[in-house]
C-alpha positions as CSV (number, residue, x, y, z in Angstrom):
1,M,-11.6,7.3,13.0
2,A,-8.6,7.0,10.5
3,N,-5.8,9.4,11.2
4,A,-3.7,8.7,8.1
5,L,-3.6,8.2,4.4
6,V,-0.6,6.2,3.1
7,S,0.1,5.7,-0.5
8,V,2.5,2.9,-1.4
9,Q,4.1,1.8,-4.7
10,I,5.8,-1.6,-4.2
11,I,8.6,-2.5,-6.6
12,P,9.7,-6.1,-6.2
13,K,13.0,-7.2,-7.8
14,T,13.1,-10.7,-9.3
15,S,16.2,-12.7,-9.9
16,N,15.7,-13.3,-13.6
17,G,13.7,-10.3,-14.6
18,E,10.3,-12.1,-14.4
19,D,7.1,-10.1,-14.8
20,T,6.4,-8.4,-11.5
21,I,2.6,-7.7,-12.0
22,P,1.6,-11.0,-10.3
23,L,3.8,-9.9,-7.3
24,V,2.1,-6.5,-7.2
25,D,-1.3,-8.2,-7.4
26,A,-0.2,-10.3,-4.3
27,A,0.8,-7.1,-2.5
28,I,-2.6,-5.6,-3.2
29,A,-4.2,-8.9,-1.9
30,V,-2.3,-8.3,1.4
31,I,-3.9,-4.8,1.7
32,E,-7.3,-6.3,0.9
33,A,-6.9,-9.0,3.6
34,S,-6.0,-6.4,6.2
35,G,-9.5,-4.9,6.0
36,V,-8.3,-1.3,5.7
37,K,-10.1,1.0,3.2
38,Y,-8.0,1.3,0.1
39,Q,-8.0,2.5,-3.5
40,V,-5.9,1.1,-6.3
41,N,-4.5,3.7,-8.7
42,P,-2.4,3.2,-11.8
43,L,1.0,3.8,-10.1
44,E,0.2,3.4,-6.4
45,T,-2.4,2.2,-3.9
46,T,-3.7,4.5,-1.2
47,M,-4.8,3.2,2.2
48,E,-6.8,4.9,4.9
49,G,-6.5,4.0,8.6
50,E,-4.4,4.3,11.7
51,L,-0.8,5.1,10.9
52,T,0.7,2.2,12.8
53,Q,-1.7,-0.2,11.2
54,L,-0.9,1.0,7.7
55,F,2.8,0.7,8.3
56,S,2.2,-2.9,9.5
57,V,0.4,-3.6,6.2
58,I,3.4,-2.3,4.3
59,E,5.7,-4.5,6.3
60,K,3.5,-7.5,5.5
61,M,3.5,-6.5,1.8
62,N,7.3,-6.6,1.8
63,Q,7.4,-9.9,3.5
64,K,5.0,-11.4,1.0
65,M,7.2,-10.3,-1.9
66,V,10.2,-12.1,-0.3
67,E,8.0,-15.2,0.3
68,L,7.1,-15.2,-3.4
69,G,10.8,-15.1,-4.5
70,S,11.6,-11.4,-4.7
71,I,15.3,-10.8,-3.9
72,S,14.7,-7.3,-2.8
73,V,11.8,-4.8,-2.6
74,I,11.5,-1.0,-2.9
75,S,8.5,0.5,-1.3
76,Q,7.9,4.2,-2.1
77,V,5.6,5.6,0.6
78,K,3.7,8.9,1.0
79,V,2.1,9.7,4.3
80,Y,-0.7,12.2,5.1
81,Y,-1.1,12.3,8.9
82,K,-3.9,14.2,10.6
83,P,-4.5,13.2,14.2
84,D,-8.1,14.5,14.2
85,G,-9.1,12.6,11.1
86,A,-7.9,11.8,7.6
87,S,-10.1,10.7,4.7
88,M,-9.6,10.0,1.0
89,D,-13.2,11.1,0.3
90,V,-12.8,14.4,2.1
91,L,-9.5,15.2,0.4
92,T,-10.9,14.5,-3.1
93,E,-14.5,15.4,-2.8
94,K,-14.1,18.7,-4.8
95,Y,-12.9,16.6,-7.8
96,R,-15.9,14.3,-7.8
C-alpha cells in the first residue's frame, strides 16, 4: 500500500533559452517508466507510492534533465506522508 503522495514540478534550465516542454515531457516519461501511479496536472505531476521510491523517481528525473543537456534543474516538491496509507483517489473523492 502506498504511504505517500509526492507532487513535483520540474524546471530545467537550458543554456540558450530553448523550449523546455520537451524536457518536461521526458521527465514525465521517467515517471511513467517507473510504474508508479501518477497524474499529470497543468503545473505539476502527482505520484502515489512508497516515499523512498518516489524520491528515487525524482532523482532519476533530475538526472535525465542533465543527460538531455539541462545545465541545472529546480524540482519543486510537495509531500503528503501517511504511514497507514495515502491515496490520490481518497483525498479527492469528494470533488468527483
